[in-house]
N, C-alpha and C positions, 0 to 999 in steps of 0.2 A: 473612520465611521462609514465612508462609502463602501469600503470592502465588505463590511458587515452587512450593509444594505444589500449589495450585489449578491452576496451568498445568500441572504434571506430570500431574495427574488428568485435565485436559480433553484433553491429548495422548493419553493411554491410551484414554479414551472415543472419541476421534475415530479412532484406529487400528482400531476395530471397523466403521467405516463404510467404504464402497467408495472407492477412489482415493487419491491422495497426501494424506496427512495435513496436510502444510504448505499444499498448494493449498487444502484445505478451510478451515483455520484462518485462513489469510491472506485468503481470499475473505470469510469471516464478519467478520473485522476491518475490512476496507474498507467493508462495508456498514454496520457500526456506526459507523465514522468519518464516513461521508457522512450517516447519520441525525443524528449529533451535529451535524455541520456545519449541516445543515438546521434543526435545532431550537434548539440551544443556542449555536452558535457563529457564526450567521449574522451578528451584530452585533459579533463580534470585530474590532476595527479592524486589528489587526496581521495576523491572519489573512487579512483580505479584502484588504489590501495586498499580501500574498504571492500571492493568487490573482490580483489585478490584474496584477501584474508577469508572472506566468505566462501571462497572457491566458486564465485560466480553467483548467479541468481538461483533461486529455488526452481525446481522442475517446471512448475506451472508458469512462472514468470520468465524463465528462459525461453520456453516455446512462445509465449506471448511476444517477447522481445524480437525473436527471429521471424515469426508469422505476421505480427501486427505493425511492426515499424518499418519493414521492407527498406531498410537502409544496409546494404551489404557491407559497405565500407565501415560503418560504426560497429557493426556486429563483429566484422573481422578483426578489427583492432582490439576489442575487448577479449575476444575468444583466443586471439594469438598470445595476448598477455597471460591469460589463464592457463593456456598450453604450456607456455614457458615456465610459469610458476610451478605447475604440477611436475614437469621435466625436472626442475630443479630440486623439488622436494623429494622426488623419488629417486634421484641419483646422488646429488651432493650431499644431502643431509642424512642418508640412511647408509649404515654400514651393515654388512652381513652379520656382524656380531650383536647387533641390536635386537632386542626382543620384539614380538609381535606388536606390543603397545607402542613402542617407539617408532616402530616401522610405519604404523598407521596414523600416528598423530600428525604428520605433516599432510594426510589427506583429509582430515576432519575439518569442516568448515568452522570458521571463527565466528564473526558477528552474523547476525541474520541477513537475509536476503534484503537488499537496499529497496526493492520494489515493495516487499512485505511490509517494511517499515514505512514507507510512503502510504501504503494502504491502511495500516493501522491508525497512522496520524490523521488521514481523511476521515476515517470512521469516527475517531474521537471529536474531531472538529464538527462533523455533521451532527453528531449526538448533542454536542454542546449548543450548535446553532438551533437545533429543534427545541431544546430546552429554552434558549432565549426568544426564539419566535413564538413561543406558546401564548404570549400575552397578547399578540396580535389576532384579532377575530378573523381576519381573511386567511391567516395561516391555518387556524383551527378548522375553518370551513374547508379548505384545500386538503387538510389532513384527513378530515371525515370523509370526503369523497374519493379518497385514494384507496389503494390496496393495503395501506399501512406499512408496517415494518416487518421483516423477517425476525424470527425469534432471537437471534443473537444481537440484531440490532435493537430490538426492544430492550434488551438487557444493557446494551451500551448506553442507550438513552436514559434508562433509569439511573445507571451508574454516574451519568453526567450531572444528575440532580441528586447530589449527596445527601441532601436534607429531607428528600422526598416530598418536597413541596408540591410537585405536579404529578406524581406517580398515579394517583387515583384517576385524575383527569386523562393522563396519556393512555392508561390501560382501558379505560371506558371508551375512548376514542378508537383504540386499536380494535 
């Protein structure tokens, strides 16, 4: 319950800032996720396996990881692992007799970028929390004074209210 209350308060405070509240909170969440990856989770065997199968992070999050976290050791450990994985996939697993599809298969990423997944989870959590917070008059006042949501996050917030109970109110405030 206290986690819900804290998140509710964080959203209200972020509504006072410019721009879409979900964009801001999701961006902060990914930054924290990448910091934790770089410092605490860099040696998490399971997570590193997922990153290897995905052949690293997507372009956007790879640059954010390098530029934003400022931890050369964590970055080096992860990218050394990726380079070794790609070396193995391009030398050991590929035979000259393999067709183009087979030769490229080892270079195609598997699971999505772990930072993209963290971002998507935060967007979903924020949209759900906005729906839950709508009953609070202080939240509605803060939302009305805010810049509102970007279009994709309006849609995510409407999707979080599958029964459409608050769609009209949300769209009117938007």
